[in-house]
N, C-alpha and C positions, 0 to 999 in steps of 0.2 A: 778354159779357153785361152788360147795363146795370143799374146800381144806382139806385134811386129813394129819395128822402128826403121824407117828407110833413111839411108844416108846417100845423098847424090854422089855419083862417081864422075869426076871431071874427065874430059875426053883424053887428056894426056895420060892419066892414070889407067884408064881403060885400055889404051893402046899398049902401054908398057906391060900391063898384066897379060894381055893377049899375046904379045911377043914372048913373054917369059914362058907361058904355057906352051906355045908353039915350039919354042926352043927345047923345052923338056920333052915334049912328045917326039920331036925329030932327033932327040938324043945328040944335040949339038955338042961338039967336043970342047968348045971354048968355055971358060968359066962364066957362070951366070951370076956370081955373087954380087957384082956391082948393080946389076939390073934388079936382082932380088931385094937388095938393100934399098934401092930407090923406090920400088913398089911398096915395100913395108913402111918406109918413111912417109910416102905420099898418103897411104891409107891412114896411118897414125895421125898425120896433120889434118886430114879431112874429118876424121872422127872427133878430134879435139875441137876443131873449128865448129862443128855442128853441136856437139854435146856440151862443151864448156862455154863457147862464145856465142852460140846461136841466139839465145834470148837477150844477150847484152846489147844487141843492135837496136832493141826497142827502148833502151835506157839512154839517159843523157850521157853523151860520149865524154863529157868533161867530169863526170862524177867519179868519186873515189872508188866506188864499187866496180865500175868498168875498168879502171886502171888496175885494180887488184886482180880481176879476172884475166886481164891481158897478161899480167905478170905470172900468174899461176899457169896459164896456158903455155907461156914461153918456157917455164921451168919443166913442165910435163913434156913438152916437145923435145927439149934438149936432153932430158933424161932418157926418154924413149929412143931417140936417135942413137945415143951412146950405147944403150943396151942392145938395140937391133944390130949395130955394127959389131959389137962383141960376140953376140950369139950367132949371127949369120956369117 
């Protein structure tokens, strides 16, 4: 039996993704790398927000654990953004 996990997609991300797919389907001649990087970064940020920080909202925001989670999330985001920019 499969288990699924839903991650909400913000409106701006949805619009950029739709634009990117439309541009690829229309074979737009202009480079799409900046839009592709933006979409990848936005997806990454949302996944980290939900998976790493999601449950921390129920915790005391002044606790050491929340601060550690926020720092870990920041490091993951920065690393992912750098890798995305290099790969794409």
